[in-house]
Backbone bond lengths (Angstrom), bond angles and torsions (degrees), N, CA, C in turn:
res aa  C-N    CA-C-N  psi(-1)  N-CA   C-N-CA  omega(-1)  CA-C   N-CA-C  phi
1 X - - - 1.459 - - 1.535 111.41 -
2 X 1.332 115.12 -37.25 1.440 119.27 179.07 1.524 111.23 -62.84
3 X 1.366 114.78 -46.50 1.465 118.19 178.27 1.521 111.54 -63.60
4 X 1.345 116.46 -37.84 1.465 120.13 179.21 1.523 111.17 -64.91
5 X 1.343 115.82 -39.59 1.465 119.94 178.43 1.515 111.42 -63.93
6 X 1.355 116.06 -41.54 1.470 119.39 178.40 1.537 111.19 -65.13
7 X 1.311 114.29 -39.45 1.461 118.72 179.68 1.534 111.02 -62.19
8 X 1.350 114.88 -44.31 1.465 119.17 179.34 1.530 110.67 -63.61
9 X 1.331 115.39 -39.67 1.470 119.41 179.25 1.521 111.09 -63.09
10 X 1.360 114.92 -45.61 1.468 118.50 179.20 1.537 110.56 -64.12
11 X 1.322 114.75 -37.80 1.459 118.75 179.80 1.528 111.21 -62.86
12 X 1.330 114.95 -44.63 1.464 118.65 179.51 1.528 111.02 -65.26
13 X 1.318 116.98 -36.56 1.458 120.13 177.34 1.534 110.84 -64.04
14 X 1.329 115.11 -40.76 1.466 119.02 178.98 1.534 110.70 -65.61
15 X 1.356 113.97 -42.58 1.464 117.82 178.92 1.524 110.78 -63.48
16 X 1.345 116.81 -42.38 1.468 121.00 179.62 1.521 110.96 -63.64
17 X 1.352 115.46 -42.19 1.468 119.85 178.71 1.523 110.97 -63.48
18 X 1.344 115.00 -41.31 1.461 119.83 178.87 1.521 110.95 -64.10
19 X 1.337 116.72 -43.26 1.459 120.39 178.41 1.536 111.46 -64.23
20 X 1.344 114.74 -38.66 1.456 118.79 178.11 1.532 110.76 -64.07
21 X 1.341 115.13 -42.09 1.460 119.81 178.88 1.521 110.99 -63.45
22 X 1.334 116.46 -42.27 1.464 120.66 178.20 1.525 110.92 -62.47
23 X 1.350 115.34 -41.56 1.460 119.59 179.39 1.522 111.24 -63.22
24 X 1.348 115.86 -40.50 1.470 120.27 178.94 1.526 110.35 -64.16
25 X 1.340 115.85 -44.48 1.465 119.90 179.92 1.530 111.66 -63.38
26 X 1.337 115.59 -42.21 1.463 119.48 178.09 1.523 110.40 -63.38
27 X 1.343 116.12 -43.80 1.463 120.27 178.78 1.514 112.04 -60.83
28 X 1.348 116.17 -43.81 1.459 119.26 177.85 1.522 111.58 -63.65
29 X 1.332 115.91 -39.37 1.463 119.79 179.23 1.525 111.05 -64.09
30 X 1.346 116.47 -43.40 1.463 120.38 179.04 1.515 110.37 -63.84
31 X 1.338 116.61 -43.37 1.465 121.04 -179.55 1.530 110.99 -62.86
32 X 1.353 115.72 -44.82 1.463 120.28 179.66 1.527 110.84 -63.89
33 X 1.339 115.57 -42.93 1.457 119.95 179.89 1.527 110.86 -63.76
34 X 1.338 115.59 -40.49 1.469 118.94 178.88 1.524 110.47 -64.63
35 X 1.332 116.07 -42.60 1.456 118.71 178.10 1.529 111.56 -60.46
36 X 1.338 115.48 -43.03 1.458 119.58 -179.70 1.525 111.61 -63.25
37 X 1.352 115.72 -41.59 1.462 119.43 179.23 1.527 110.80 -66.76
38 X 1.346 116.79 -39.30 1.455 119.83 178.45 1.528 110.90 -64.94
39 X 1.326 115.89 -42.82 1.467 119.62 178.52 1.525 110.87 -64.00
40 X 1.331 116.39 -40.23 1.460 120.28 178.25 1.526 110.63 -64.63
41 X 1.352 115.54 -40.72 1.470 119.54 178.99 1.523 110.98 -63.97
42 X 1.340 116.21 -40.06 1.469 119.63 178.28 1.519 110.55 -63.03
43 X 1.336 116.41 -44.42 1.466 120.56 179.82 1.526 110.56 -62.69
44 X 1.333 116.94 -45.06 1.460 120.30 -179.60 1.527 111.42 -65.27
45 X 1.346 116.54 -41.12 1.459 120.20 178.18 1.526 110.91 -63.26
46 X 1.331 115.33 -42.49 1.461 119.89 178.68 1.525 110.66 -62.58
47 X 1.323 116.48 -40.99 1.469 120.20 179.85 1.518 111.23 -64.36
48 X 1.345 116.04 -44.52 1.466 120.01 178.14 1.525 110.21 -61.56
49 X 1.337 116.29 -43.55 1.461 120.61 -179.24 1.528 110.96 -62.42
50 X 1.328 116.66 -40.86 1.459 119.95 -179.72 1.530 111.55 -65.70
51 X 1.337 116.31 -40.35 1.460 119.91 178.73 1.531 110.55 -64.08
52 X 1.342 116.51 -46.48 1.460 120.25 179.53 1.529 111.02 -64.49
53 X 1.326 115.59 -41.20 1.465 119.79 178.14 1.525 110.64 -59.19
54 X 1.323 115.80 -43.89 1.456 120.57 179.94 1.532 111.26 -64.34
55 X 1.338 116.96 -43.60 1.466 120.94 -178.85 1.527 111.16 -63.05
56 X 1.338 115.80 -46.26 1.461 119.54 -178.04 1.526 110.50 -70.33
57 X 1.341 117.13 -38.50 1.468 120.24 177.50 1.524 110.74 -62.45
58 X 1.329 117.20 -39.57 1.466 120.48 178.06 1.529 110.89 -63.72
59 X 1.335 116.19 -40.45 1.464 119.81 178.30 1.525 110.38 -62.99
60 X 1.322 116.65 -47.85 1.470 120.43 -179.37 1.529 110.48 -62.94
61 X 1.329 116.88 -38.49 1.465 119.96 178.97 1.528 111.42 -62.99
62 X 1.330 116.81 -40.84 1.467 119.88 178.58 1.532 110.38 -64.36
63 X 1.333 115.85 -42.12 1.462 119.49 178.99 1.528 109.98 -66.51
64 X 1.329 116.51 -42.49 1.469 120.82 179.24 1.535 110.94 -57.80
65 X 1.325 115.83 -45.98 1.466 119.77 -179.82 1.527 111.13 -63.11
66 X 1.337 116.53 -40.48 1.465 120.53 -179.00 1.520 111.44 -63.74
67 X 1.343 116.94 -49.06 1.469 118.20 -176.94 1.526 111.08 -72.94
68 X 1.335 117.78 -27.68 1.463 119.97 174.05 1.532 110.25 -64.35
69 X 1.332 115.50 -41.40 1.463 120.27 179.00 1.526 110.77 -63.57
70 X 1.326 116.59 -43.76 1.469 120.42 179.63 1.524 110.31 -66.08
71 X 1.340 117.37 -42.55 1.469 120.56 -179.86 1.530 110.85 -62.91
72 X 1.322 116.33 -40.64 1.463 120.11 178.63 1.519 111.12 -62.67
73 X 1.331 116.24 -40.99 1.460 120.10 178.62 1.526 110.34 -66.43
74 X 1.334 117.56 -37.43 1.462 120.37 177.16 1.525 111.18 -63.29
75 X 1.313 116.71 -41.64 1.463 120.33 178.75 1.526 110.51 -65.58
76 X 1.322 117.16 -34.94 1.462 120.80 176.16 1.532 110.28 -65.10
77 X 1.332 116.38 -41.37 1.470 119.77 179.07 1.525 110.87 -64.15
78 X 1.339 116.43 -41.66 1.466 119.72 179.33 1.523 111.49 -65.59
79 X 1.315 115.84 -27.47 1.466 120.13 178.13 1.526 112.10 -87.69
80 X 1.357 117.03 1.10 1.454 120.74 177.89 1.513 114.41 81.69
81 X 1.333 116.41 17.00 1.461 118.78 -178.18 1.526 112.51 -117.08
82 X 1.325 117.48 0.98 1.456 120.27 -175.19 1.516 112.66 -94.47
83 X 1.328 114.88 -168.66 1.457 121.80 -178.75 1.521 110.17 -83.05
84 X 1.328 116.66 170.61 1.460 119.88 177.47 1.533 109.74 -77.36
85 X 1.337 115.03 176.64 1.467 120.26 -172.91 1.525 112.22 -63.20
86 X 1.311 117.48 -43.65 1.465 120.00 -178.78 1.527 110.94 -64.70
87 X 1.315 116.42 -41.87 1.466 119.85 178.17 1.521 111.00 -65.97
88 X 1.340 116.54 -35.76 1.465 119.86 178.86 1.523 110.66 -64.67
89 X 1.326 117.21 -41.93 1.462 120.56 177.76 1.535 110.77 -61.01
90 X 1.330 115.67 -44.98 1.465 119.81 179.68 1.529 111.11 -64.24
91 X 1.312 116.00 -36.65 1.463 121.47 179.84 1.531 110.61 -63.95
92 X 1.326 116.27 -46.63 1.465 120.55 179.73 1.523 110.72 -65.85
93 X 1.326 116.83 -40.82 1.469 120.25 178.08 1.518 111.17 -61.98
94 X 1.331 117.12 -37.77 1.465 120.65 179.65 1.523 111.18 -67.54
95 X 1.334 116.45 -39.48 1.468 119.69 178.02 1.523 110.26 -65.05
96 X 1.333 116.05 -42.58 1.467 119.47 179.75 1.523 111.28 -64.42
97 X 1.308 117.14 -36.59 1.467 120.42 -179.91 1.523 111.77 -61.58
98 X 1.326 116.63 -27.44 1.466 120.84 178.65 1.519 112.56 -94.92
99 X 1.327 115.84 8.15 1.464 120.20 -179.66 1.532 108.62 -134.41
100 X 1.336 117.69 70.40 1.465 120.59 -173.49 1.525 114.39 -69.83
101 X 1.328 117.65 -10.92 1.464 119.63 -178.38 1.522 113.03 -75.75
102 X 1.318 118.56 -12.81 1.465 120.62 179.55 1.517 109.78 -105.24
103 X 1.321 114.66 151.42 1.462 119.99 -177.89 1.525 111.51 -72.06
104 X 1.319 116.51 -34.07 1.460 121.29 -177.69 1.525 108.33 -168.08
105 X 1.321 115.81 170.15 1.461 121.87 167.01 1.518 106.10 -122.55
106 X 1.324 116.45 118.69 1.455 121.86 -173.29 1.523 110.46 -119.56
107 X 1.311 114.89 139.41 1.457 121.87 175.97 1.520 107.15 -119.21
108 X 1.330 116.70 124.83 1.462 120.91 179.06 1.521 110.30 -114.17
109 X 1.330 115.35 164.35 1.458 119.56 171.27 1.523 108.95 -88.81
110 X 1.319 116.83 -171.09 1.466 120.82 -175.06 1.521 112.68 -67.42
111 X 1.329 118.30 -18.82 1.461 121.79 178.56 1.516 112.46 -95.00
112 X 1.319 117.66 -0.23 1.457 121.05 -178.60 1.512 113.87 90.44
113 X 1.317 116.99 1.52 1.470 119.99 178.36 1.531 109.90 -76.12
114 X 1.341 117.50 145.26 1.465 119.64 -176.66 1.523 112.79 -69.86
115 X 1.298 115.28 135.85 1.458 122.32 172.02 1.518 108.49 -102.49
116 X 1.329 115.92 -50.99 1.466 122.28 174.60 1.520 108.07 -139.44
117 X 1.320 115.22 146.09 1.457 121.09 171.31 1.513 107.46 -141.11
118 X 1.301 116.04 132.51 1.455 119.29 -173.38 1.518 113.29 -70.42
119 X 1.356 117.15 -25.05 1.454 117.32 -174.80 1.521 112.79 -94.29
120 X 1.328 117.75 -31.82 1.471 120.32 175.44 1.524 106.07 -157.25
121 X 1.306 114.64 111.73 1.462 120.54 -164.24 1.529 114.16 -63.72
122 X 1.318 118.70 -33.44 1.458 119.14 -170.60 1.529 114.25 -108.67
123 X 1.320 117.72 1.39 1.465 119.63 179.91 1.523 110.23 -76.24
124 X 1.329 118.24 149.44 1.464 120.23 -178.83 1.524 111.83 -69.34
125 X 1.310 115.59 144.52 1.463 120.02 175.24 1.524 108.55 -68.05
126 X 1.329 118.34 140.64 1.466 121.43 -173.47 1.531 113.41 -79.90
127 X 1.325 116.99 74.88 1.460 120.37 172.73 1.510 115.44 71.02
128 X 1.322 118.26 28.57 1.458 120.36 -179.92 1.520 110.67 -61.52
129 X 1.343 117.44 -36.56 1.464 120.48 -176.95 1.522 112.30 -65.11
130 X 1.335 117.49 -16.37 1.465 120.92 -179.74 1.525 112.95 -91.50
131 X 1.298 117.46 -8.27 1.459 120.61 -178.21 1.531 111.18 -73.55
132 X 1.337 117.89 139.92 1.477 120.05 -179.66 1.524 113.49 -56.04
133 X 1.331 117.46 -37.29 1.457 118.86 -179.05 1.527 111.30 -65.03
134 X 1.354 117.09 -33.48 1.463 119.63 -179.88 1.522 109.94 -68.94
135 X 1.318 116.53 -40.55 1.470 119.48 176.53 1.519 110.38 -62.80
136 X 1.339 115.97 -36.66 1.460 119.98 177.70 1.523 110.99 -65.29
137 X 1.318 116.80 -40.96 1.463 120.86 175.53 1.534 110.62 -61.21
138 X 1.328 115.37 -45.35 1.462 121.25 -172.28 1.524 112.14 -72.19
139 X 1.310 117.13 -36.58 1.459 121.17 -173.23 1.518 113.42 -91.58
140 X 1.316 117.53 -14.03 1.453 119.80 -179.17 1.504 111.37 -132.29
141 X 1.309 114.25 -159.66 1.457 119.62 179.71 1.529 110.28 -122.03
142 X 1.319 115.54 32.29 1.464 120.30 178.37 1.525 108.84 -70.15
143 X 1.309 115.87 116.53 1.473 119.92 -176.77 1.522 111.97 -113.58
144 X 1.314 116.30 9.66 1.453 119.25 179.37 1.513 112.32 -84.02
145 X 1.314 114.80 -173.26 1.460 121.05 -179.76 1.518 109.25 -82.40
146 X 1.319 116.17 133.83 1.463 121.84 176.89 1.520 109.24 -114.53
147 X 1.337 115.66 138.91 1.467 121.85 176.56 1.516 107.19 -124.37
148 X 1.328 116.09 122.25 1.462 120.83 -173.68 1.524 112.07 -81.55
149 X 1.317 114.55 169.95 1.458 121.30 166.69 1.533 108.03 -74.48
150 X 1.330 118.33 158.08 1.470 119.83 177.41 1.529 111.43 -60.36
151 X 1.310 116.75 138.42 1.456 122.18 177.17 1.515 108.50 -154.60
152 X 1.304 115.96 163.75 1.461 119.61 177.61 1.523 110.33 -77.40
153 X 1.304 115.89 140.62 1.454 121.49 177.42 1.520 108.16 -86.23
154 X 1.314 115.77 83.12 1.457 120.03 -173.38 1.521 110.21 91.39
155 X 1.321 117.95 170.93 1.479 121.25 -175.65 1.519 114.12 -56.77
156 X 1.322 117.81 -39.96 1.462 120.88 -176.61 1.527 112.36 -121.21
157 X 1.314 116.10 17.00 1.451 119.58 -176.89 1.510 113.28 -81.65
158 X 1.309 117.00 178.61 1.470 121.02 -179.81 1.524 111.28 -73.97
159 X 1.311 115.94 162.59 1.458 120.91 172.99 1.524 108.48 -72.40
160 X 1.329 116.01 132.88 1.456 120.95 -177.77 1.526 110.26 -137.86
161 X 1.323 114.40 163.93 1.459 122.80 168.80 1.524 106.52 -122.16
162 X 1.330 116.93 121.18 1.460 120.59 -179.01 1.527 110.69 -81.59
163 X 1.321 115.54 134.69 1.463 121.89 167.49 1.523 105.30 -110.41
164 X 1.342 117.22 123.54 1.463 119.56 -169.68 1.524 111.90 -144.90
165 X 1.321 114.52 159.23 1.459 122.02 170.69 1.518 108.73 -150.62
166 X 1.321 116.43 155.69 1.455 121.15 -179.98 1.520 110.63 -88.07
167 X 1.314 115.07 159.89 1.458 120.07 168.69 1.525 107.46 -131.35
168 X 1.319 116.73 162.16 1.459 120.56 -166.88 1.525 112.59 -130.51
169 X 1.341 113.93 158.85 1.457 120.91 168.52 1.531 108.50 -71.87
170 X 1.326 117.44 163.25 1.468 119.26 179.09 1.524 114.16 -54.92
171 X 1.363 118.24 -28.48 1.465 120.51 179.79 1.524 113.10 -87.89
172 X 1.334 117.34 6.96 1.458 121.03 176.73 1.513 115.46 93.03
173 X 1.338 118.03 -4.62 1.462 120.18 178.14 1.528 110.90 -69.43
174 X 1.313 115.28 149.21 1.460 121.16 178.48 1.520 109.79 -63.47
175 X 1.326 117.09 126.27 1.455 121.64 -178.92 1.520 112.49 -108.59
176 X 1.321 118.38 -25.50 1.457 121.03 -178.38 1.513 110.58 156.92
177 X 1.302 115.57 -164.23 1.461 121.03 -176.67 1.515 110.75 -138.35
178 X 1.309 115.03 150.98 1.460 122.22 170.19 1.527 106.49 -108.46
179 X 1.315 116.35 125.80 1.468 121.48 -171.30 1.524 109.88 -128.27
180 X 1.319 115.57 133.40 1.469 121.10 175.66 1.529 107.87 -127.03
181 X 1.331 118.51 104.98 1.463 121.11 178.45 1.537 111.81 -79.09
182 X 1.318 115.72 126.92 1.467 121.20 175.70 1.523 108.05 -99.59
183 X 1.324 119.16 123.23 1.471 119.72 178.16 1.528 111.14 -61.98
184 X 1.320 115.82 135.03 1.463 120.12 176.59 1.519 110.06 -60.31
185 X 1.327 116.60 -32.08 1.467 120.87 177.65 1.529 111.13 -56.89
186 X 1.336 115.92 -37.11 1.471 119.31 179.48 1.525 110.63 -65.26
187 X 1.312 117.12 -40.27 1.467 120.65 178.62 1.521 110.91 -66.69
188 X 1.336 116.02 -39.91 1.463 119.30 179.34 1.529 110.53 -65.09
189 X 1.326 117.02 -37.19 1.465 120.61 176.34 1.524 110.74 -60.02
190 X 1.309 116.78 -40.07 1.459 120.80 177.35 1.531 110.66 -65.63
191 X 1.330 116.76 -41.00 1.462 120.48 179.44 1.530 111.11 -67.24
192 X 1.330 116.10 -35.42 1.468 120.45 -177.17 1.516 112.05 -65.99
193 X 1.325 117.52 -18.15 1.464 120.55 179.42 1.523 111.98 -74.37
194 X 1.325 117.37 -13.54 1.465 121.17 -179.49 1.522 110.21 -83.03
195 X 1.315 116.56 136.41 1.465 121.93 178.39 1.525 108.66 -89.31
196 X 1.339 115.88 99.99 1.466 120.32 -179.44 1.528 111.81 -111.56
197 X 1.328 116.95 10.03 1.454 120.29 177.40 1.516 112.48 82.85
198 X 1.332 116.90 169.59 1.468 121.07 -175.09 1.520 113.95 -66.69
199 X 1.333 118.25 -26.30 1.464 120.31 -178.62 1.522 112.22 -110.64
200 X 1.331 117.45 8.67 1.451 120.87 -178.25 1.522 111.93 -90.28
201 X 1.318 115.07 168.40 1.462 121.51 177.60 1.516 108.04 -150.99
202 X 1.322 115.68 153.80 1.456 121.31 178.62 1.523 107.82 -138.72
203 X 1.326 116.77 143.70 1.458 120.07 -175.39 1.518 110.64 -144.78
204 X 1.323 114.17 161.37 1.463 122.63 173.48 1.521 106.91 -118.86
205 X 1.336 115.70 131.58 1.462 120.47 -179.87 1.523 109.94 -124.90
206 X 1.319 115.32 155.09 1.447 121.15 -179.46 1.510 112.90 -84.77
207 X 1.332 116.48 -170.59 1.456 121.57 -177.20 1.523 112.19 -61.82
208 X 1.329 117.21 -34.12 1.466 120.83 179.61 1.523 111.89 -93.00
209 X 1.339 115.89 16.04 1.468 124.14 179.50 1.530 113.07 68.25
210 X 1.323 116.95 12.91 1.457 119.37 173.98 1.520 110.55 -70.38
211 X 1.321 115.98 143.31 1.457 121.11 -177.05 1.517 110.95 -70.23
212 X 1.333 116.36 129.12 1.460 122.04 175.60 1.516 110.43 -103.31
213 X 1.326 117.10 -49.36 1.467 121.12 -179.95 1.519 108.40 -151.64
214 X 1.327 115.08 150.85 1.465 120.31 -178.65 1.521 109.58 -148.78
215 X 1.327 114.91 143.35 1.462 120.06 172.50 1.529 108.67 -134.36
216 X 1.331 117.83 126.12 1.470 126.65 -5.33 1.524 111.11 -73.33
217 X 1.344 118.12 161.43 1.462 120.65 -178.93 1.516 111.72 -71.47
218 X 1.326 115.26 167.46 1.463 120.71 174.20 1.526 107.94 -83.21
219 X 1.330 119.35 106.71 1.473 119.50 -176.44 1.517 112.89 -64.82
220 X 1.346 117.69 -28.21 1.450 119.08 -176.09 1.521 112.88 -74.08
221 X 1.344 116.96 -13.12 1.460 118.47 -178.08 1.519 112.81 -82.59
222 X 1.303 116.97 -16.59 1.449 119.63 177.09 1.509 114.40 69.68
223 X 1.312 116.70 19.24 1.460 120.48 178.87 1.512 108.43 -124.44
224 X 1.331 116.24 145.02 1.456 119.25 -174.14 1.512 113.02 -74.38
225 X 1.323 114.11 154.20 1.456 122.85 166.75 1.513 113.84 63.48
226 X 1.328 118.82 17.88 1.449 119.52 178.38 1.512 114.16 80.31
227 X 1.343 118.28 8.36 1.459 119.81 179.13 1.515 109.02 -63.02
228 X 1.349 118.51 142.72 1.467 120.70 -175.22 1.518 112.21 -71.93
């Protein structure tokens, strides 16, 4: 009986050791698998982010080139070397026709009043003079590209993000701005093309990390397309 008891004890110890070893192996396998899935998720997220970054950067670059071209032509007109008013309107309309991602191409004077607008030449610009970027153009000599926070294009218009730059008189004085509003809906459409899974989300934020566009939108905010 004594030998049998020792045998049973050793047997149970072996079984316990075997179970412990199996548990360790299973734990290591789960940990390794989790690490691999996390690494794969990071790689996939990075790839999606790079694709979206490239798409949005390409859109902004096209808009930047368009408004730079219009601003340069405006400066030529102010210097007496550009086209006449009718030709300028046709020129801006032609540029807008090749840039369907923007709502319009607008040229304002130094007070924010419309000079040319590609979609309706004589309608007032929707509060451009109140935008922070316009005040920055007017009060300083910032000649780079400005991208606004999301805002409505007019009282009942769509949510947009303005891409803008200033243009100048020959003596360097502020003459006005060229503005191309991009509908937030267009940005959300670009974001919606990314496969982030049923519980995932993707967003675009500005320099101050303010939300510009998000897919899917926040339903509780009551605003379309994820606009803040």
